[in-house]
C-alpha positions as a Markdown table, in Angstrom:
| # | Residue | x | y | z |
|---|---|---|---|---|
| 1 | Met | 87.6 | 9.3 | 42.3 |
| 2 | Ala | 90.6 | 9.8 | 40.1 |
| 3 | Gln | 94.0 | 10.5 | 41.5 |
| 4 | Thr | 95.9 | 13.5 | 40.4 |
| 5 | Pro | 99.2 | 12.8 | 38.7 |
| 6 | Ile | 102.5 | 13.4 | 40.6 |
| 7 | His | 104.4 | 16.2 | 38.8 |
| 8 | Asn | 107.6 | 16.0 | 40.9 |
| 9 | Thr | 108.9 | 12.7 | 39.7 |
| 10 | Glu | 112.5 | 12.3 | 38.7 |
| 11 | Ser | 111.7 | 12.0 | 35.0 |
| 12 | Met | 109.8 | 15.3 | 35.1 |
| 13 | Lys | 112.7 | 17.1 | 36.8 |
| 14 | Arg | 115.1 | 15.7 | 34.2 |
| 15 | Ala | 112.8 | 16.7 | 31.3 |
| 16 | Asn | 112.7 | 20.3 | 32.6 |
| 17 | Glu | 116.4 | 20.8 | 32.9 |
| 18 | Val | 117.5 | 24.0 | 31.0 |
| 19 | Ser | 120.8 | 22.4 | 29.9 |
| 20 | Ile | 118.9 | 19.9 | 27.7 |
| 21 | Tyr | 117.0 | 22.6 | 25.9 |
| 22 | Lys | 120.2 | 24.6 | 25.4 |
| 23 | Leu | 121.8 | 21.5 | 23.8 |
| 24 | Met | 118.8 | 21.2 | 21.5 |
| 25 | Ala | 119.0 | 24.8 | 20.6 |
| 26 | Val | 122.7 | 24.5 | 19.7 |
| 27 | Gly | 121.9 | 21.4 | 17.6 |
| 28 | Ile | 119.2 | 23.2 | 15.7 |
| 29 | Leu | 121.4 | 26.3 | 15.1 |
| 30 | Val | 124.2 | 24.0 | 13.8 |
| 31 | Ser | 121.7 | 22.3 | 11.5 |
| 32 | Val | 120.5 | 25.6 | 10.1 |
| 33 | Leu | 124.1 | 26.6 | 9.4 |
| 34 | Gly | 124.5 | 23.3 | 7.5 |
| 35 | Val | 121.4 | 23.9 | 5.5 |
| 36 | Tyr | 122.5 | 27.5 | 4.7 |
| 37 | Leu | 125.9 | 26.3 | 3.5 |
| 38 | Arg | 124.2 | 23.7 | 1.4 |
| 39 | Phe | 122.6 | 26.3 | -0.7 |
| 40 | Ala | 125.3 | 29.0 | -0.5 |
| 41 | Gly | 127.6 | 27.7 | -3.2 |
| 42 | Asp | 127.9 | 25.1 | -5.9 |
| 43 | Ser | 131.2 | 23.4 | -5.1 |
| 44 | Met | 131.5 | 19.8 | -4.3 |
| 45 | Thr | 133.7 | 20.5 | -1.2 |
| 46 | Leu | 131.3 | 23.0 | 0.2 |
| 47 | Ser | 128.4 | 20.6 | -0.4 |
| 48 | Ile | 130.2 | 17.7 | 1.5 |
| 49 | Val | 131.1 | 20.0 | 4.4 |
| 50 | Ser | 127.6 | 21.4 | 4.6 |
| 51 | Trp | 126.1 | 17.9 | 4.7 |
| 52 | Ala | 128.5 | 16.9 | 7.5 |
| 53 | Ile | 127.6 | 20.0 | 9.5 |
| 54 | Leu | 123.9 | 19.3 | 9.0 |
| 55 | Phe | 124.2 | 15.7 | 10.3 |
| 56 | Val | 126.3 | 16.8 | 13.3 |
| 57 | Gly | 123.7 | 19.3 | 14.2 |
| 58 | Ala | 120.9 | 16.8 | 13.8 |
| 59 | Phe | 122.8 | 14.3 | 16.0 |
| 60 | Ile | 123.3 | 17.0 | 18.7 |
| 61 | Ala | 119.5 | 17.8 | 18.6 |
| 62 | Cys | 118.5 | 14.2 | 18.7 |
| 63 | Lys | 120.8 | 13.6 | 21.7 |
| 64 | Gly | 118.9 | 16.3 | 23.6 |
| 65 | Val | 115.6 | 14.7 | 22.7 |
| 66 | Phe | 116.7 | 11.3 | 23.9 |
| 67 | Lys | 117.9 | 12.9 | 27.1 |
| 68 | Ile | 114.4 | 14.2 | 27.7 |
| 69 | Leu | 112.9 | 10.8 | 26.9 |
| 70 | Ala | 115.6 | 9.1 | 29.1 |
| 71 | Ala | 116.4 | 6.5 | 26.5 |
């Protein structure tokens, strides 16, 4: 007879926090802004700024993912 898994563990509660998914959504939106700016113009300054914005957004999104994984 197989035991049913416990769904009320601490890791499950942490993974279902709304704040983590809001953090990931903000990171994704910032990354999309960086991608948009990357293709919006053809100046070197705008290109560098857009890459920086893209990496900041990706870092924010990854931070949310690692909070879910509790790493």
